[in-house]
VEXGU-354179 format. One line per 2 residues: their letters; for each residue y negated, z, x negated of N, C-alpha, C, CB. Coordinates in steps of 0.2 Angstrom, whole numbers, plus 5000, padded with zeros to 4 digits. Glycine has a CB too. Layout:
% residues N
A) Y/Z/X/Y/Z/X/Y/Z/X/Y/Z/X  ...
This chain:
% residues 190
MG) 4821/5954/5356/4822/5951/5362/4828/5947/5362/4817/5946/5363  4831/5948/5368/4838/5946/5369/4838/5939/5372/4843/5950/5374
RV) 4844/5936/5372/4845/5929/5374/4845/5929/5382/4852/5925/5372  4842/5924/5385/4842/5923/5392/4849/5921/5395/4837/5919/5394
TR) 4852/5924/5399/4859/5922/5401/4858/5917/5407/4863/5928/5404  4863/5913/5408/4863/5908/5413/4861/5911/5420/4870/5905/5414
KQ) 4864/5917/5421/4862/5920/5428/4854/5922/5428/4867/5927/5428  4852/5924/5423/4845/5926/5423/4841/5919/5424/4843/5929/5416
GW) 4843/5914/5421/4840/5907/5422/4840/5905/5429/4843/5903/5418  4845/5905/5432/4845/5903/5439/4841/5908/5443/4853/5904/5442
IA) 4841/5914/5442/4837/5919/5446/4829/5917/5445/4838/5927/5444  4827/5916/5439/4820/5914/5437/4819/5907/5441/4820/5912/5429
AA) 4823/5902/5440/4822/5896/5444/4822/5896/5451/4828/5891/5442  4826/5900/5455/4826/5902/5461/4819/5905/5463/4832/5907/5463
AV) 4816/5910/5459/4810/5914/5461/4805/5909/5461/4809/5920/5456  4804/5904/5455/4799/5899/5455/4800/5894/5461/4799/5894/5448
TV) 4805/5892/5463/4806/5888/5469/4804/5891/5475/4814/5886/5470  4805/5897/5476/4803/5901/5482/4795/5901/5482/4807/5908/5483
VV) 4792/5903/5477/4784/5903/5476/4782/5896/5477/4782/5905/5469  4785/5891/5475/4782/5884/5476/4783/5882/5483/4786/5878/5472
VV) 4789/5884/5486/4790/5882/5494/4785/5886/5498/4796/5884/5496  4784/5892/5497/4779/5897/5501/4772/5894/5500/4780/5904/5498
AG) 4770/5893/5494/4763/5890/5492/4762/5883/5496/4762/5889/5484  4767/5879/5496/4767/5872/5499/4766/5873/5507/4773/5869/5498
LV) 4770/5878/5510/4770/5879/5517/4762/5882/5519/4775/5885/5520  4760/5887/5515/4754/5889/5516/4748/5883/5516/4752/5895/5512
WF) 4749/5879/5511/4744/5873/5509/4744/5868/5515/4746/5870/5502  4750/5866/5517/4751/5860/5521/4751/5862/5528/4757/5856/5519
KP) 4753/5868/5530/4754/5871/5537/4758/5866/5542/4746/5873/5540  4764/5864/5540/4767/5859/5544/4768/5860/5551/4773/5857/5541
WA) 4769/5867/5552/4769/5870/5559/4764/5868/5564/4770/5877/5559  4758/5867/5561/4752/5865/5565/4753/5858/5569/4744/5865/5561
LW) 4757/5854/5566/4758/5847/5569/4762/5848/5576/4763/5842/5564  4765/5854/5577/4769/5855/5583/4766/5860/5588/4776/5858/5582
VN) 4760/5863/5585/4756/5868/5589/4750/5865/5592/4755/5874/5585  4749/5865/5598/4743/5862/5602/4739/5867/5604/4744/5857/5608
ET) 4732/5866/5602/4727/5870/5605/4722/5867/5610/4723/5873/5599  4723/5869/5616/4719/5865/5621/4713/5869/5623/4723/5864/5628
VH) 4708/5866/5623/4701/5869/5625/4698/5865/5631/4696/5868/5618  4695/5869/5636/4692/5866/5642/4685/5869/5643/4697/5866/5647
EA) 4681/5866/5639/4673/5869/5640/4670/5864/5645/4669/5869/5633  4666/5867/5649/4661/5864/5654/4655/5861/5650/4659/5869/5660
LP) 4652/5856/5652/4646/5853/5649/4641/5859/5649/4644/5847/5653  4638/5861/5644/4633/5866/5644/4627/5864/5648/4631/5868/5638
SA) 4624/5868/5652/4618/5867/5656/4613/5872/5654/4620/5868/5664  4608/5868/5650/4602/5872/5648/4597/5872/5654/4599/5868/5640
PA) 4593/5877/5654/4588/5877/5659/4583/5872/5657/4585/5884/5659  4580/5869/5663/4574/5865/5662/4568/5869/5659/4571/5862/5669
PT) 4564/5865/5655/4558/5868/5652/4553/5871/5658/4554/5863/5648  4550/5876/5657/4545/5878/5662/4538/5877/5660/4546/5885/5663
AA) 4534/5878/5664/4527/5876/5662/4524/5882/5659/4523/5875/5669  4519/5881/5654/4517/5886/5650/4512/5891/5654/4512/5883/5644
PG) 4511/5897/5652/4507/5901/5656/4500/5899/5656/4507/5909/5653  4497/5899/5662/4490/5896/5662/4489/5889/5663/4487/5897/5655
AP) 4495/5885/5664/4495/5878/5665/4495/5877/5672/4501/5875/5662  4491/5872/5674/4491/5870/5681/4498/5870/5685/4487/5864/5683
SA) 4499/5872/5691/4505/5871/5694/4505/5865/5698/4508/5877/5698  4511/5864/5701/4512/5857/5705/4508/5859/5711/4520/5855/5706
SS) 4507/5865/5713/4504/5865/5719/4496/5866/5719/4506/5871/5722  4494/5864/5713/4487/5864/5712/4483/5859/5716/4485/5864/5704
DV) 4477/5860/5717/4473/5854/5721/4471/5849/5717/4467/5857/5724  4472/5849/5710/4471/5844/5706/4476/5838/5706/4470/5846/5699
PS) 4474/5832/5708/4479/5827/5708/4482/5825/5701/4476/5821/5711  4489/5824/5700/4491/5823/5694/4493/5816/5694/4497/5828/5693
PS) 4493/5813/5688/4494/5806/5687/4501/5805/5689/4492/5803/5680  4503/5798/5691/4510/5796/5692/4514/5796/5685/4510/5790/5696
VP) 4518/5801/5684/4522/5801/5678/4529/5801/5680/4521/5807/5672  4534/5796/5678/4540/5796/5680/4544/5803/5677/4544/5789/5677
AE) 4547/5805/5682/4551/5812/5681/4557/5811/5677/4553/5815/5688  4557/5815/5672/4563/5816/5667/4569/5818/5671/4561/5820/5661
PT) 4575/5816/5669/4581/5819/5672/4581/5827/5670/4587/5815/5669  4583/5830/5675/4584/5837/5674/4591/5840/5672/4581/5841/5680
GP) 4595/5836/5673/4602/5838/5671/4604/5835/5664/4608/5836/5677  4610/5836/5663/4612/5833/5656/4613/5825/5657/4619/5836/5654
VT) 4611/5821/5652/4611/5814/5652/4615/5811/5645/4603/5811/5652  4619/5807/5646/4623/5804/5641/4618/5799/5638/4631/5802/5643
VA) 4617/5800/5631/4612/5795/5628/4616/5791/5623/4606/5799/5623  4622/5793/5621/4626/5788/5616/4634/5791/5618/4624/5789/5608
QG) 4638/5786/5617/4645/5787/5617/4649/5782/5614/4648/5787/5624  4656/5784/5613/4661/5780/5609/4668/5782/5611/4660/5781/5602
RF) 4673/5778/5609/4680/5779/5611/4683/5780/5604/4683/5774/5615  4688/5785/5604/4691/5786/5597/4697/5781/5596/4694/5793/5597
IT) 4697/5779/5589/4703/5775/5588/4707/5780/5583/4701/5767/5584  4714/5778/5582/4718/5781/5577/4717/5779/5570/4725/5780/5580
HE) 4718/5785/5566/4718/5784/5559/4724/5787/5556/4712/5787/5555  4724/5793/5553/4730/5796/5550/4735/5798/5556/4727/5803/5546
HA) 4732/5801/5561/4736/5803/5567/4734/5800/5573/4736/5811/5567  4738/5799/5578/4736/5796/5584/4731/5801/5587/4743/5796/5589
TT) 4726/5797/5589/4720/5801/5592/4717/5796/5598/4714/5802/5586  4715/5799/5603/4712/5796/5609/4707/5801/5612/4717/5794/5614
GV) 4702/5798/5616/4697/5802/5619/4691/5798/5619/4697/5809/5617  4686/5802/5621/4679/5799/5622/4674/5805/5618/4676/5797/5630
VK) 4669/5802/5614/4664/5806/5611/4658/5804/5615/4664/5806/5603  4653/5809/5616/4647/5808/5620/4642/5812/5616/4648/5810/5627
IV) 4636/5809/5616/4630/5813/5614/4626/5815/5620/4625/5810/5608  4625/5821/5622/4622/5822/5628/4616/5826/5627/4626/5827/5633
RL) 4610/5823/5631/4604/5827/5631/4603/5831/5636/4598/5823/5631  4602/5838/5635/4602/5843/5640/4595/5844/5643/4605/5850/5638
AD) 4594/5847/5648/4588/5848/5652/4582/5850/5647/4589/5852/5659  4584/5855/5643/4579/5858/5639/4577/5853/5633/4582/5865/5636
GS) 4580/5847/5632/4578/5842/5627/4583/5843/5621/4572/5844/5625  4587/5848/5620/4592/5848/5615/4598/5844/5616/4595/5856/5614
HT) 4602/5842/5611/4607/5838/5611/4614/5842/5609/4606/5832/5606  4619/5839/5613/4626/5842/5610/4631/5836/5609/4629/5847/5614
LR) 4635/5837/5605/4641/5832/5605/4646/5834/5609/4643/5830/5598  4649/5830/5613/4654/5832/5618/4661/5828/5617/4652/5830/5624
LE) 4667/5831/5615/4673/5828/5615/4676/5828/5622/4676/5830/5610  4678/5823/5625/4681/5823/5632/4688/5819/5631/4676/5819/5638
DL) 4693/5823/5635/4700/5820/5634/4703/5820/5627/4700/5815/5637  4701/5824/5623/4703/5823/5616/4710/5824/5616/4700/5826/5611
DT) 4714/5820/5611/4721/5821/5611/4723/5819/5604/4725/5817/5617  4724/5823/5599/4725/5822/5592/4730/5827/5590/4719/5822/5588
SN) 4733/5825/5584/4737/5831/5581/4733/5837/5579/4742/5829/5574  4737/5842/5578/4733/5848/5575/4735/5847/5567/4737/5855/5577
GP) 4731/5852/5564/4732/5851/5557/4728/5856/5553/4731/5845/5554  4728/5856/5546/4724/5861/5543/4717/5859/5542/4727/5862/5537
DL) 4712/5864/5543/4705/5862/5542/4702/5856/5545/4705/5862/5535  4703/5855/5551/4700/5850/5555/4693/5851/5557/4705/5848/5561
RV) 4689/5846/5556/4682/5847/5557/4679/5841/5561/4679/5846/5550  4673/5842/5564/4670/5837/5568/4664/5835/5564/4668/5840/5575
WL) 4664/5829/5562/4659/5826/5557/4655/5820/5561/4663/5822/5551  4649/5821/5560/4644/5815/5561/4644/5811/5554/4637/5817/5565
SD) 4644/5804/5555/4644/5800/5548/4640/5794/5549/4651/5799/5546  4637/5791/5544/4635/5784/5544/4640/5779/5542/4628/5784/5540
AP) 4646/5781/5541/4651/5776/5539/4653/5772/5545/4657/5779/5536  4655/5765/5544/4658/5761/5549/4665/5763/5551/4658/5754/5547
VK) 4666/5763/5557/4673/5764/5560/4678/5758/5558/4673/5766/5567  4683/5759/5554/4687/5754/5553/4694/5755/5555/4688/5753/5546
EG) 4698/5749/5557/4705/5751/5559/4709/5752/5553/4708/5744/5564  4715/5755/5554/4720/5756/5550/4718/5760/5544/4721/5749/5547
KA) 4722/5760/5539/4721/5764/5532/4715/5763/5529/4727/5763/5527  4712/5757/5530/4705/5756/5527/4700/5761/5529/4702/5749/5528
GW) 4701/5764/5535/4696/5768/5539/4697/5775/5537/4697/5767/5545  4703/5777/5534/4705/5784/5534/4701/5788/5530/4712/5784/5532
GV) 4698/5786/5525/4694/5790/5520/4687/5788/5518/4698/5790/5513  4684/5784/5523/4677/5782/5522/4671/5787/5524/4676/5775/5525
FD) 4673/5792/5528/4668/5795/5531/4664/5801/5526/4670/5799/5537  4667/5801/5520/4663/5806/5516/4660/5802/5510/4669/5811/5513
DG) 4660/5795/5511/4657/5791/5506/4649/5790/5507/4661/5783/5507  4647/5791/5512/4639/5791/5513/4636/5797/5515/4638/5786/5517
KY) 4632/5797/5520/4629/5802/5523/4634/5805/5529/4622/5800/5526  4634/5811/5529/4639/5815/5535/4636/5822/5536/4646/5815/5532
LN) 4637/5824/5542/4636/5830/5544/4642/5834/5547/4630/5829/5548  4644/5840/5543/4650/5843/5546/4647/5848/5551/4654/5846/5539
LA) 4649/5847/5558/4646/5850/5563/4649/5857/5564/4647/5846/5569  4656/5857/5564/4659/5863/5565/4667/5861/5564/4657/5867/5571
KL) 4671/5867/5564/4678/5867/5564/4680/5864/5571/4682/5874/5563  4685/5860/5571/4688/5858/5578/4690/5863/5582/4693/5852/5577
KG) 4688/5864/5588/4690/5870/5592/4697/5870/5595/4685/5872/5598  4700/5864/5596/4706/5863/5598/4708/5855/5597/4707/5865/5605
NR) 4714/5853/5597/4716/5846/5596/4717/5843/5603/4722/5845/5592  4716/5847/5608/4716/5843/5615/4711/5846/5619/4722/5844/5618
GD) 4708/5842/5624/4704/5844/5629/4697/5842/5628/4704/5851/5629  4692/5846/5632/4685/5845/5632/4681/5850/5627/4682/5845/5640
QN) 4676/5848/5623/4674/5853/5619/4666/5851/5618/4678/5855/5612  4662/5855/5616/4655/5854/5614/4653/5857/5608/4652/5857/5620
YP) 4649/5853/5604/4646/5855/5598/4639/5854/5598/4649/5852/5592  4635/5859/5598/4627/5859/5598/4625/5855/5592/4624/5866/5598
LP) 4620/5851/5593/4617/5847/5587/4611/5851/5585/4615/5839/5590  4610/5852/5579/4604/5855/5576/4598/5852/5578/4605/5855/5568
AD) 4593/5855/5580/4587/5853/5582/4583/5848/5577/4583/5858/5583  4584/5850/5570/4581/5846/5565/4585/5840/5563/4580/5851/5560
VD) 4590/5838/5566/4594/5833/5564/4593/5826/5569/4602/5835/5565  4592/5821/5565/4591/5815/5569/4598/5812/5570/4586/5810/5566
WS) 4601/5813/5576/4608/5811/5577/4608/5803/5577/4611/5813/5584  4603/5800/5579/4603/5792/5579/4604/5790/5572/4596/5790/5581
AY) 4603/5793/5567/4605/5791/5560/4612/5790/5558/4602/5795/5554  4617/5793/5562/4624/5793/5562/4626/5788/5567/4627/5800/5563
TS) 4631/5784/5565/4635/5779/5569/4641/5780/5571/4635/5772/5566  4645/5786/5569/4651/5788/5570/4653/5795/5570/4655/5784/5565
VS) 4658/5797/5573/4661/5804/5573/4668/5803/5571/4661/5806/5581  4670/5808/5566/4677/5808/5564/4680/5815/5566/4676/5807/5556
IW) 4686/5815/5567/4690/5821/5567/4693/5821/5560/4696/5822/5572  4689/5826/5556/4691/5825/5548/4695/5831/5546/4683/5825/5543
CD) 4700/5829/5542/4704/5834/5539/4701/5836/5532/4711/5832/5538  4698/5841/5532/4694/5843/5525/4699/5845/5520/4689/5848/5527
RF) 4705/5847/5521/4709/5850/5516/4712/5843/5512/4715/5855/5520  4713/5838/5516/4716/5831/5513/4712/5826/5513/4722/5830/5517
DV) 4706/5827/5515/4700/5821/5514/4702/5815/5518/4698/5820/5507  4704/5816/5525/4707/5810/5528/4705/5811/5535/4714/5810/5527
SF) 4703/5805/5539/4701/5805/5546/4707/5805/5550/4696/5800/5547  4708/5809/5555/4713/5809/5560/4712/5803/5564/4714/5815/5563
GA) 4706/5803/5567/4703/5798/5571/4696/5797/5571/4705/5799/5578  4693/5792/5573/4686/5791/5573/4684/5787/5579/4683/5789/5566
AE) 4677/5788/5580/4674/5783/5586/4667/5782/5583/4673/5787/5592  4666/5775/5585/4659/5773/5584/4655/5774/5590/4659/5765/5583
IA) 4649/5777/5588/4644/5779/5594/4639/5774/5595/4642/5786/5594  4637/5772/5601/4632/5768/5603/4628/5770/5608/4634/5760/5604
RV) 4621/5769/5608/4617/5771/5613/4619/5768/5620/4610/5770/5612  4618/5772/5625/4619/5769/5632/4613/5768/5636/4624/5773/5635
């Protein structure tokens, strides 16, 4: 085996540097900070439940007891406003009950930075201002709802039927790659 020349050493160092820079770019995706993805989804409208076959209809001659009618359209049952954590974040989060009784989490007027592997999380963690609140959302109970559809606009995330959403007190735009909250909102019943 021969001796490594100075030129070969520089070539090897340059090759390693290129590999490290490319790997860093793939991992951090810095260009995502300047690329905005805007989503404008309408609030979902689920059909109201219908009477079961064989059930008496409203036109039946049998008088029905006076029961307050449930709202047939979407109803906001909880909401909150985003605060900034790692990146400037504004907007409103709502939990909306649809006419069929299902629930969806809705982000309205969301504006945050784009980034790698952003998620929408429900959490039982308290929303804290400043750096103290950046990493608390994975400390307790949380539910990863979905990948964030866009860093701007209005978007919906259906809540699983078997999830008690009232057990969660906050929503975070969570960067799963770096375990940090871009922004979060405390949600309260309305």
